[in-house]
C-alpha positions as CSV (number, residue, x, y, z in Angstrom):
1,M,-40.0,-18.6,-27.4
2,N,-36.3,-17.5,-28.1
3,R,-36.6,-14.1,-27.2
4,Q,-37.9,-14.9,-23.6
5,F,-34.1,-16.9,-22.9
6,P,-32.1,-13.6,-22.3
7,M,-34.9,-12.8,-20.1
8,I,-34.7,-15.8,-18.3
9,A,-30.9,-15.6,-18.0
10,A,-30.9,-12.1,-16.7
11,A,-33.5,-13.3,-14.0
12,V,-30.8,-16.6,-12.8
13,A,-28.4,-13.7,-12.7
14,A,-29.9,-11.4,-10.5
15,A,-31.3,-14.4,-8.5
16,M,-27.5,-15.3,-8.1
17,V,-26.4,-11.9,-7.4
18,S,-28.9,-11.0,-5.3
19,G,-28.4,-14.8,-3.3
20,Y,-25.0,-13.8,-2.6
21,A,-25.7,-10.0,-1.7
22,N,-26.8,-11.8,1.4
23,A,-24.2,-14.5,2.0
24,A,-23.0,-14.6,5.4
25,P,-19.2,-13.9,6.2
26,P,-17.4,-17.1,6.9
27,T,-17.0,-18.2,10.6
28,L,-13.3,-18.3,12.3
29,A,-13.7,-21.8,12.2
30,E,-14.5,-22.0,8.2
31,A,-11.8,-19.5,7.6
32,N,-9.2,-21.2,9.2
33,A,-9.9,-24.4,7.1
34,P,-10.4,-22.6,3.6
35,V,-10.4,-24.4,0.2
36,A,-7.6,-22.4,-0.9
37,K,-5.3,-19.5,1.0
38,L,-2.5,-17.0,-0.1
39,V,-0.1,-15.5,2.0
40,I,0.6,-11.7,0.7
41,A,3.6,-9.7,2.4
42,G,4.6,-5.9,1.7
43,S,3.4,-2.7,1.0
44,S,1.3,-1.0,3.6
45,A,0.5,1.9,1.4
46,A,-1.3,-0.5,-1.2
47,A,-2.9,-3.0,1.0
48,A,-6.3,-0.8,1.8
49,G,-6.6,-0.7,-2.0
50,I,-5.5,-4.5,-2.9
51,T,-7.9,-5.7,0.1
52,A,-10.6,-3.8,-1.2
53,S,-10.6,-4.9,-4.6
54,I,-10.9,-8.5,-2.9
55,Q,-13.4,-7.7,-1.2
56,K,-15.4,-6.1,-4.0
57,N,-14.6,-8.2,-7.1
58,L,-13.7,-11.7,-5.5
59,C,-16.2,-11.9,-2.4
60,G,-19.1,-10.0,-3.9
61,G,-18.9,-6.9,-1.0
62,A,-17.4,-6.3,2.3
63,A,-20.8,-7.4,4.0
64,N,-20.0,-11.0,2.7
65,T,-16.2,-11.0,4.0
66,L,-14.7,-11.9,7.9
67,N,-11.9,-8.8,7.7
68,L,-9.4,-9.6,10.3
69,V,-7.1,-7.1,12.1
70,S,-4.4,-7.7,14.8
71,S,-4.6,-6.0,18.1
72,G,-2.1,-5.5,20.8
73,G,1.7,-4.8,19.7
74,S,0.9,-4.6,15.9
75,G,-2.2,-3.7,13.9
76,N,-0.2,-5.1,10.4
77,F,-1.3,-8.0,10.5
78,L,-4.5,-8.9,8.6
79,A,-6.7,-11.6,7.3
80,L,-9.9,-11.7,5.0
81,S,-11.9,-14.8,4.2
82,C,-15.2,-15.3,2.3
83,R,-17.2,-17.4,-0.6
84,T,-16.1,-16.6,-3.9
85,A,-18.8,-14.8,-5.8
86,I,-17.2,-15.7,-9.3
87,A,-15.5,-18.9,-10.6
88,I,-11.7,-18.3,-11.4
89,P,-9.7,-20.9,-13.5
90,N,-9.0,-23.5,-11.3
91,L,-11.2,-22.3,-8.5
92,A,-15.0,-22.9,-8.6
93,A,-17.5,-20.2,-7.9
94,N,-18.9,-20.2,-4.2
95,S,-15.2,-21.9,-2.5
96,L,-13.9,-20.9,0.8
97,V,-10.8,-18.5,0.3
98,T,-8.8,-16.9,3.1
99,F,-6.2,-14.1,2.5
100,Y,-3.9,-13.1,4.6
101,Y,-1.7,-9.6,4.4
102,R,1.1,-8.5,6.3
103,T,2.0,-4.9,6.2
104,E,4.3,-4.9,9.6
105,G,7.7,-4.0,7.6
106,G,6.6,-3.0,4.4
107,S,7.8,-3.4,1.0
108,V,10.7,-5.5,1.8
109,V,9.1,-8.3,3.8
110,G,7.9,-8.8,0.4
111,V,10.7,-9.3,-1.3
112,L,13.6,-11.2,1.4
113,P,11.7,-13.8,2.3
114,I,10.9,-15.0,-0.9
115,V,14.4,-14.9,-2.1
116,S,15.6,-16.2,0.8
117,N,13.2,-18.9,1.1
118,K,12.2,-18.0,5.1
119,P,9.0,-18.1,6.7
120,I,7.6,-15.3,8.6
121,K,5.2,-14.5,10.5
122,R,1.3,-13.9,9.6
123,L,-1.9,-13.8,11.2
124,N,-3.4,-17.1,12.8
125,I,-7.3,-17.4,12.8
126,A,-7.0,-20.5,15.6
127,G,-5.1,-17.8,17.8
128,C,-8.2,-15.2,17.3
129,T,-11.0,-15.5,20.0
130,V,-14.5,-15.5,19.3
131,G,-16.4,-11.7,19.5
132,P,-17.8,-10.3,18.9
133,P,-15.9,-8.7,19.1
134,I,-13.5,-10.7,17.5
135,V,-10.2,-10.2,19.2
136,C,-6.9,-11.5,17.4
137,M,-4.0,-10.5,19.6
138,V,-0.2,-10.1,18.9
139,N,2.0,-9.9,21.6
140,V,5.1,-7.4,21.8
141,T,6.1,-4.5,20.4
142,T,10.0,-3.2,20.6
143,P,12.5,-2.4,18.1
144,V,14.3,-6.0,18.6
145,T,10.5,-7.8,18.2
146,R,10.4,-6.0,14.7
147,T,13.2,-6.6,13.4
148,T,13.7,-10.3,14.6
149,D,9.9,-11.2,13.7
150,A,9.6,-12.6,17.7
151,W,5.7,-12.0,17.7
152,T,3.5,-13.9,19.8
153,G,0.1,-14.3,20.1
154,A,-2.0,-14.9,17.0
155,V,0.5,-15.2,14.9
156,V,2.3,-18.5,12.8
157,N,5.3,-18.7,10.5
158,D,4.1,-19.5,6.5
159,T,5.5,-18.8,3.5
160,V,5.0,-15.5,1.5
161,Q,3.4,-16.3,-1.7
162,L,3.0,-13.1,-2.9
163,G,4.9,-9.8,-2.1
164,V,4.0,-6.4,-3.0
165,T,6.5,-3.7,-3.2
166,D,5.8,0.0,-3.7
167,V,9.0,0.7,-6.3
168,E,10.8,-2.4,-8.1
169,P,12.6,-4.8,-5.6
170,S,16.2,-3.6,-7.3
171,I,16.3,-0.4,-5.5
172,L,15.5,-1.8,-2.1
173,I,19.2,-1.4,-1.5
174,G,22.2,0.9,-0.4
175,N,20.1,2.8,2.7
176,D,16.7,1.4,1.8
177,F,17.9,-1.8,2.3
178,P,16.7,-3.0,6.3
179,S,20.2,-3.9,7.2
180,N,18.9,-3.9,10.9
181,Y,16.8,-6.6,10.4
182,S,17.7,-10.2,11.2
183,A,18.8,-12.1,8.6
184,A,18.3,-15.0,10.5
185,A,14.5,-14.0,10.5
186,F,13.8,-12.4,7.5
187,G,16.8,-13.8,5.4
188,T,18.8,-11.6,3.1
189,A,19.2,-10.5,-0.7
190,T,22.1,-9.0,-2.5
191,P,21.1,-6.5,-5.5
192,A,21.6,-9.0,-8.2
193,Q,19.1,-11.3,-6.4
194,L,16.6,-8.4,-5.9
195,K,17.0,-7.5,-9.8
196,A,16.7,-10.8,-10.8
197,L,13.2,-10.9,-8.9
198,S,10.2,-11.9,-11.2
199,T,7.4,-9.2,-10.9
200,V,4.2,-7.7,-12.3
201,R,3.4,-4.4,-12.5
202,L,0.2,-3.5,-10.1
203,Y,-0.8,0.3,-10.8
204,D,0.8,3.4,-10.0
205,Q,0.8,5.0,-6.6
206,V,0.7,8.7,-5.6
207,F,2.8,9.9,-2.8
208,G,3.2,13.1,-1.1
209,L,4.4,14.7,2.6
210,A,1.7,15.0,5.1
211,V,2.1,17.8,7.6
212,N,0.2,18.3,11.2
213,V,-0.9,21.6,11.4
214,Q,-2.5,21.6,14.5
215,N,-2.6,24.7,16.3
216,Q,0.6,25.8,14.0
217,G,-0.9,29.1,13.0
218,F,-0.9,27.7,9.7
219,T,-3.6,25.7,7.8
220,S,-1.8,25.1,4.6
221,V,1.6,23.9,3.2
222,N,3.1,24.9,-0.4
223,L,6.4,23.9,-1.0
224,T,9.2,23.9,-3.3
225,R,10.8,20.5,-4.4
226,E,13.7,21.7,-3.1
227,S,12.4,23.3,0.4
228,A,11.1,19.5,0.2
229,A,14.1,17.7,-0.1
230,N,15.5,19.6,3.1
231,I,13.1,19.4,5.1
232,I,13.3,15.5,4.8
233,L,17.5,16.1,5.2
234,G,17.0,18.0,8.1
235,N,18.1,20.9,6.8
236,Y,15.3,23.2,8.1
237,S,14.2,22.4,11.7
238,D,11.8,25.4,11.9
239,W,8.5,26.2,9.7
240,H,9.1,29.9,10.3
241,S,12.4,29.4,8.1
242,V,10.7,27.4,5.2
243,P,9.4,29.8,2.4
244,D,5.9,29.1,0.5
245,A,6.4,28.3,-3.0
246,I,4.0,30.7,-3.9
247,S,4.7,34.2,-1.9
248,G,7.9,33.1,-0.7
249,N,6.8,34.4,3.0
250,P,7.3,32.1,5.6
251,I,5.2,29.2,5.9
252,S,5.1,29.8,9.7
253,A,4.6,33.8,11.2
254,A,6.0,32.4,14.3
255,S,8.6,29.7,15.1
256,S,7.4,26.2,14.8
257,E,9.1,23.1,15.3
258,I,9.7,20.9,12.4
259,T,9.5,17.2,13.9
260,R,10.2,14.7,11.0
261,V,8.7,11.1,11.4
262,N,10.0,8.4,9.6
263,R,9.4,5.0,8.2
264,E,12.3,2.2,8.9
265,P,14.8,1.2,6.1
266,G,13.0,-1.1,3.6
267,S,9.9,0.8,3.4
268,G,8.8,1.5,-0.4
269,T,7.4,4.6,1.0
270,R,10.3,6.1,2.6
271,T,12.2,4.4,-0.8
272,S,10.2,6.8,-3.5
273,T,10.9,9.8,-0.9
274,N,14.5,9.4,-1.7
275,V,14.0,8.9,-5.4
276,F,11.8,11.8,-6.0
277,L,13.0,14.3,-3.8
278,L,16.7,13.6,-3.7
279,G,17.1,11.4,-6.7
280,Y,19.0,8.8,-4.2
281,H,19.4,5.5,-6.5
282,C,19.3,7.7,-9.6
283,G,23.0,9.0,-9.6
284,Q,23.0,11.1,-6.6
285,A,24.5,9.5,-3.5
286,T,22.5,11.7,-1.0
287,S,19.6,10.2,0.8
288,M,17.5,10.9,4.0
289,P,19.4,10.2,7.1
290,N,19.8,7.0,8.6
291,P,18.0,6.5,11.7
292,A,19.8,8.2,14.7
293,P,20.3,6.4,17.8
294,G,17.4,6.1,19.6
295,E,14.9,7.4,16.7
296,V,11.3,6.0,16.7
297,L,10.6,4.3,13.4
298,N,7.7,2.8,12.1
299,F,6.8,-0.2,10.5
300,S,3.7,0.9,8.5
301,T,2.1,3.7,7.0
302,G,-0.6,3.6,9.2
303,E,1.9,3.8,12.1
304,E,3.9,6.3,10.7
305,L,0.5,8.7,10.1
306,N,-0.8,8.0,13.8
307,A,2.5,9.3,15.4
308,A,2.4,12.3,13.1
309,N,-1.2,12.9,13.7
310,R,-0.2,13.6,17.3
311,T,2.7,15.6,16.9
312,P,2.1,19.1,16.1
313,G,4.4,20.3,13.2
314,S,5.5,17.2,12.5
315,V,5.8,15.8,8.6
316,A,5.9,12.2,7.4
317,Y,5.8,10.7,3.8
318,T,2.7,8.7,2.9
319,A,0.6,7.2,-0.3
320,I,-2.2,10.1,-0.2
321,D,-5.2,8.1,-0.3
322,Q,-4.7,7.7,3.4
323,I,-5.2,11.3,3.7
324,L,-8.0,12.1,0.8
325,N,-9.8,9.1,1.2
326,P,-13.1,10.2,3.0
327,A,-12.8,6.4,4.4
328,N,-10.3,7.8,6.8
329,G,-11.9,10.8,7.8
330,T,-11.3,10.4,11.5
331,K,-8.4,9.0,11.3
332,F,-5.7,11.8,10.7
333,T,-7.4,14.9,11.3
334,N,-4.7,17.4,12.2
335,L,-3.0,16.2,8.7
336,V,-2.9,17.5,5.7
337,L,-1.0,17.3,2.3
338,A,1.7,19.9,1.4
339,S,1.4,21.1,-2.3
340,I,4.6,20.6,-4.3
341,D,5.7,23.7,-6.5
342,G,2.1,24.8,-6.6
343,V,0.4,21.8,-7.1
344,A,-1.8,19.9,-4.9
345,P,-1.1,16.0,-4.9
346,S,-3.9,13.9,-6.7
347,N,-4.3,11.3,-9.0
348,Q,-5.7,13.5,-11.9
349,A,-2.7,15.8,-11.0
350,A,-0.3,13.2,-11.9
351,A,-2.4,11.9,-14.7
352,T,-1.6,15.2,-16.1
353,G,1.7,15.5,-15.7
354,R,1.7,18.4,-13.1
355,Y,2.6,16.3,-10.1
356,G,5.6,13.9,-10.5
357,W,5.7,12.2,-7.2
358,W,4.2,8.8,-8.2
359,F,5.3,5.0,-8.7
360,E,4.7,1.7,-9.6
361,A,3.8,-0.6,-7.1
362,A,4.5,-4.5,-8.2
363,L,3.4,-7.7,-7.3
364,V,6.2,-10.4,-6.8
365,P,5.1,-13.7,-7.1
366,E,6.7,-16.7,-5.3
367,S,7.9,-19.4,-7.5
368,G,7.0,-22.4,-5.6
369,V,3.1,-21.8,-5.5
370,T,0.8,-24.5,-6.6
371,D,-3.2,-25.6,-6.3
372,G,-5.3,-23.1,-5.0
373,S,-3.0,-20.9,-3.6
374,L,-1.5,-20.6,-7.5
375,A,-5.2,-19.7,-8.9
376,L,-5.8,-17.0,-6.2
377,S,-2.1,-15.6,-7.1
378,Q,-2.5,-15.8,-10.6
379,Y,-6.4,-14.2,-10.4
380,L,-4.6,-11.1,-8.5
381,Q,-1.7,-11.0,-11.0
382,M,-3.9,-10.8,-13.9
383,N,-6.6,-8.8,-12.4
384,L,-5.6,-6.0,-9.7
385,P,-4.0,-4.2,-12.4
386,R,-7.1,-3.9,-14.6
387,L,-8.7,-0.2,-14.8
388,A,-12.6,-1.9,-13.7
389,I,-10.9,-4.3,-10.9
390,M,-8.8,-1.7,-9.5
391,P,-9.3,-0.5,-6.2
392,S,-11.3,3.5,-6.5
393,I,-9.0,5.3,-3.9
394,P,-7.2,8.9,-4.5
395,S,-3.6,7.3,-4.5
396,V,-4.3,5.0,-7.4
397,L,-3.5,5.2,-11.2
398,A,-3.7,2.7,-14.2
399,I,-0.4,1.7,-15.5
400,P,-1.0,2.2,-19.5
401,G,-0.9,-0.8,-21.9
402,M,-1.4,-3.4,-18.4
403,A,-4.4,-5.6,-18.8
404,G,-5.9,-3.8,-21.4
405,N,-5.6,-0.2,-20.1
406,V,-5.6,2.3,-22.8
407,P,-4.3,5.6,-22.5
408,A,-6.0,8.7,-24.0
409,I,-6.5,12.5,-24.1
410,P,-8.8,13.4,-22.1
411,L,-7.8,10.6,-19.6
412,N,-9.7,7.5,-19.8
413,T,-10.9,6.5,-16.2
414,N,-13.0,4.3,-14.4
415,G,-16.2,6.5,-14.5
416,G,-16.2,7.0,-11.0
417,T,-16.2,10.6,-9.3
418,G,-14.4,12.7,-6.9
419,T,-11.8,10.7,-4.9
420,T,-13.2,7.4,-6.3
421,T,-12.2,8.3,-10.0
422,V,-9.2,6.4,-11.2
423,Y,-7.3,7.3,-14.5
424,V,-5.3,5.0,-16.9
425,N,-1.7,6.9,-16.6
426,P,-0.9,8.5,-19.9
427,Y,2.7,8.3,-18.9
428,S,5.1,5.3,-17.6
429,R,8.3,5.1,-16.1
430,G,8.6,1.7,-17.7
431,R,9.6,-0.3,-14.7
432,N,12.5,2.0,-13.8
433,S,11.5,4.7,-11.1
434,C,14.6,6.7,-12.1
435,N,13.1,7.1,-15.5
436,V,11.4,10.3,-16.8
437,P,7.9,9.3,-17.4
438,G,7.1,8.8,-21.1
439,E,4.0,9.9,-23.0
440,Q,1.9,6.2,-23.9
441,I,-0.5,7.7,-26.3
């Protein structure tokens, strides 16, 4: 009889999984009254990976999840709600939970409100209209609205309980500090306060330059690191003047204007570009130019790439999954990633030391979180850095030594193939973006 017990246990487990796979997503009303909620704000580059991991590992799949995205003036307010497929410490299985994720403003909104204890706007499910389709309308979009947080519609003020940054908060300073943001709305922070923030390393993200090749006469771009830096600085204005990193010939045989598409100061992606290409924050004083009068800035990675995708000859900086992830195949059809010094950007190229534009993303927990919100925050802090839980997207690498991630040669992976392969990085910057990556095996 004892030999039957494992079979019974397996059958029960299978029934539970099967039953959960058919669980209906919460309604709007249910999602607005969860057992526990967590308000996340910050990095837009990390948002797709974090939300995908929540859906897969906590919710039991995207089909069980109510996914909401704002429309109207900003598409950067998100929410997802589900009944948990697993039990986590201090929160039972089948608990109704709702996550809010604000990417509007990028990395800096994951730190300033936490330092200053300032509530900022997040999606308000009660303001969404019942569908199909469900519409969560967020009104007004001007530079003033974005820097004063004066959004209206399906938004409400709330405390940021977990911040997300593309780089360590301590380097969101100088020309990468959002000095044009309203201190009354977002608060402010000194370099010492940003450095003192408690953080949890999340995972490595790989970045690169995206170039619009529509009607350009060239379909690929191979830049030296120096040429890439000069493009970002505005020292090149024509692709005909830019040499190919391998052949030395002009990238474009004919004159073709370069248009730079920028994020706002405070963006972690912008900061990573300053660090990697210009050495800013790492002993060099030069950074990409401050916003010029009248320059249109973009307050999320998605908005930046949409602008670049409709501007032939333009260049933008981005986490590489935005271009390489098959799920984005119809979004940015005019954009290609530039190779740097002959190396095409990929997480594998980064893990083998051939491509150096990668940095550690971080979670920034708010110290006053309690109850179910604390349970959700701690679950993400403990589990998102784990290779087995990590989102399978092309920009991500597991940080060695975090959450049991073991670096090795040949590379340890999640067992995925193609763009779903995630590697344990054998190198680490050790919480400092300016460090030369050190081997960890």
